[in-house]
N, C-alpha and C positions, 0 to 999 in steps of 0.2 A: 383218702376219701372215705366218708362214713359209709356204712352199709346201706343206709337209705339213699344217699346220693349216688352210690355206685349202682344200686338197683335201678334207679331212675334213668341213669345214662344208658345202661344196657337195654332197658325197655325202649327208650327213644331210638337208639341206634337200630334195634331190631325192627321196630315199626317202620322207620323212615326208609332204610335201604330195601326193605321188603316191598314198599308200596309206592309212594310218590307217583301214583297214576293220576292223570290230570282230571280236573273238572273240565268237561268239554261240552260240545254243543250240537248244533242242529244240522239240518239238511243244507246242502250247498257247500261251496268252497269257502274256506276262511282266508284270513290274511296270510301273506307269505311269511311273516315273522310274528312272534308273540308280542303282545302289547301290554305294557306295564299298567297295573291298576292305579288310578289316582289315589292319593292318600288323604285328600281333603274330605271333610265330613260335615254334617249338619251341626249346628250349635248344640252342645250337650245339655240334657236335662236328666232327671232321675229315670224317666221312661223313654227317652229319645227326644221328646220335645218337638216343637213346630219348626219346620225348615225355614231358612231365610227366604225373603221375598224373591219370587222368580223361579223357585223350584216347585216341581209337582209334589203333591202330598201322597200319603200312604196308598190311596186307592190306585193311582196311576203307577206307583212303584210296584205294588203287588201285582198289577196286571203285567208289567214288564217281566217280573220274575216268573209268572205263570207261562208267559210266552216262551221264555228261555227253557223252562222246565219241559214244556211240551215239545219244543223243537229238538232238544238234545237227545231225546229218546231214540231218534233214528240214526245217530252217529255210531259207527262200529269201530273206528280207529282214529287215532290222533297222535300228535306230538305234544310234549309238555315240558315245562320247567317247574320246579318247586323249590321254595326257599323257606326254611324254618330256623328260627332263633329262639332258644329258651335260656333264660337266666334265672337261677335259683340261688337264694341267699337267706341266711338267718334261720332261726328255729333249730330243728333237729337235723337239718341238712347242711353239709359243708357247701360253701359257695361254689357254684359251678356254672359254666357257660357252654352251651352246646349249639352248634350251627351246622346246617347241612344244605347243600345245593344238589339237586337232582335234575337230570335231563334224560329224556328217552321217548319211547313210543309205546302205545297200548293198543291191543285188540280186545274188545269187550266180550265177544261170544264165539268160542269159548275164551275165557280170560287168558291173555298173554301179556307179558311185560318184558321189555328190554331196556335197561337203564344203566347209567353210570351215576355214581354217588361220590361226592367229595364232602367229608365232614371234618369238623374241628371240635374236639372235646377238651376244654381247658387248655387250649394252645397246642394240643397234639393232633396232627393231621393224619387222615387216612382216606383212602379211596378204593373203590372196587367196581366191577361190572357185575350185574345180576340179571338173570333171565328167569322169569316165571312162566311156566306152561302147565297145562293140565297134568297133574300127577308128578311134577318134578320142579326143582328149583336149582339153578346152576349159578356158581360164582367163579370169578376169575381173579387170581392173585398173581400179579406180575413178579413179585419177589420170588415165587416158586416157578413162574412161567408155566402154570398149568391150571386146569379147571378142577373144581370140586362139585359134588352133587349132593343134594339132600334127598331123604327118602320121600315117598309119596305122602306119608303121614305128616312129615314136617312141612312139605309144600302146602298141604291142605291147611295146616295151622297158620302158615303165613297168609294164605289167601283170606282166612277168616279175620285177620287183623286189619285188613284194608278198610279205610274209612269210606263213607259215602262220597266224599269229595274226590275219591280215586276210582271207585268201582260203580257207584250209583249216583251220578250227578243230579238226576231228577230228585232224588231224596235229599241231596245236599241243598238244592235250591228250595225245596219245600220247607226245609228247616229255616232258611233265610226268610221265607215268606212269613214264618211264625213271629218275626220281629214286629209285625203288625203296624200299629200306629206310629212307631218310631221311624219307619222307613220314609225316605224322600228320594226324589230322582230329578235329574236334569240331563240335558243333552250337551255334548261337547264334540264338535268336529266329526259328526257321523256316528257317534257312540252314545248310548244311553248309560248313565251311571246311577246305580241304586246305592244309597248310603244309609248308614245307621250310626248313631252314637248314643250311648246310655249305659245304665247299670241296673235296670229293673229286672224283675223275675224272668221276663222273656229273654233278656240278654244272657242271663246265667244258663238258662235251658239251652239256648243256641250254642253257647261256648262249650258246655258239657258234651254236646254232639260232636264238636270238633276234637275235644280232648280224648274222646274214645279212640281216635287214630293217632294223635300226637303224644299222648301220655299213657296209652293203654289203660284208660280210666276204669274199664269194667273189671280189670284184674286187681284193682286196689281194694282194700278193705272198705266195707260200707261206711265205717266211721270216717275214713280218710276222704271218701267221695263227698260225704255230707259236710265235711269241714270246709270245703271250698267257698270262699267269699269273694265275690267279684268287686273290684274297685273301679274299673273302667273298661269299656269295650267300644271299639270303633271298627266298622266294616264297610267295604265298598265292593261292588260287583259291576264290572264293565262289560257291556253287551254291544254287539254290532246293531246299530239302529235299523238297518235294512233287513238283516236276516235273523235278528234276535239271538245270534250266536254268542254264547258266553266267551269272552276273550281273556278275562283275568279276574282275580279276587285278591283281597288283602284284608286280614283280620288281625288287629292289634289288641292285646288284652293285658290287664294287670290284675292279679288276684293274690290271695293268701291260701295256703293249704297246710293242714296239720298232719304231718307224717307221724307225729306223736302228740297225744292230746295235750292241749294247753300250750303248745310250742309252735306257733304258726311260722311258716316260711313264706317269703315273698317269691312269687313266680310271675315273670313277665314272658310273653310269647308274641312273636310275629310269625304269622302263617300266611303265605301268599303263593300264587302260582299264575302262570300264563299258558296259553293254548294256541296251537297253530296246526296247519295242514289237516283240518278236520275232514275225515273220510278219505284222505289222500296219502297216508304214509305207506311205506313199503311193508310187505308182509314180514312178520317176525319169524326168523329161522334160527334154530339152535345149531351152532357150529359142530362139526363132526368131533372135534376134540372134546367138546363138552359132553356130547352124547356118550363118549367112551370113558368119561371121568369116573374115578372111584367115589363111593359114597362117603360123605364126611362123618367123622365121629370124633368127639362126642357131639351131642346136639348143640345147636347154636344158643339155646337158652340155659345152658349149664354153666353157672358162674364159676364152677371148679375147673373148667377147661384150662388146659395148660397154655400159658401165654406163648404165642407164636405158633401153636399147633394149627394146622389147616382147618381144624374143626371149630375154632373160635372165630366166628365170622366177624365180630366187631374188631378183630385184629387184622382182618384181611385188607389188602390194598388192591385197588383196581386201576384200569387204564384211565388216562385222562379223557379219552374220547371213546366213541363207539361208532357203529355203522351209521351211515347217513340215514336220515329219516325221510 
């Protein structure tokens, strides 16, 4: 694997297992189980285009997004799933495929997270359990059958990497509202679905907001960030029609990125999640064994960490399941 490709995979693993806190929603109880976001979208144009007959246009769609944004601000805890797939090929990067599935629960104030993560990097599988609480981050590796702990500084660094889709859902929906005239909406079996498809400037700005979490965009050189060219983007946001509760989202994108000038790589990404038990999850508690765990060394973002060392978190494996939510 090239240096650029390896760096990307390490960044993505770091971000995803650290975060995957869900986009969530409003007051009142949600559905018993997460609901998958529909993948159908409006007919594409350069800037989103007019929706097919029978769908509400941007004004109604923006109003639905605003209702969800306002409603979700009251939710303090929830359960979630998150699925991310990234495929990188061509240019200066070696071909690589990364996929991760996360499931867990979140408390927003103060921020706490308890999740399990199953990832596949170019066919190599790994899993772990991770708990983030104020001033600490704990991971469990079943191959050692013991917990490890990060320093408060490292825990703070992890917390800062979390995207708005995980820690500030209102801001995430505000970003979706910025898609403007390209938005459309309709109703399906008690759910409102807001959609977008296009590749205009508003789509690229929206995508970069997501890439801050899925690609650690802000850590890349400015020239690399500026090199991103969007080929296509489709998005859908599924809301409960009665409570305005966000239930799910799905964003698919195709783009090029130049890790080296003049050598564009193709990057495709599917980023989606579902939400449940809004305001009704059990409190997050750190196991006694984790509280007594030794501090991990070297840091998780040290690419020179010895393979198999407990300090190399992208090498850790975790349990297939976790506490009930």
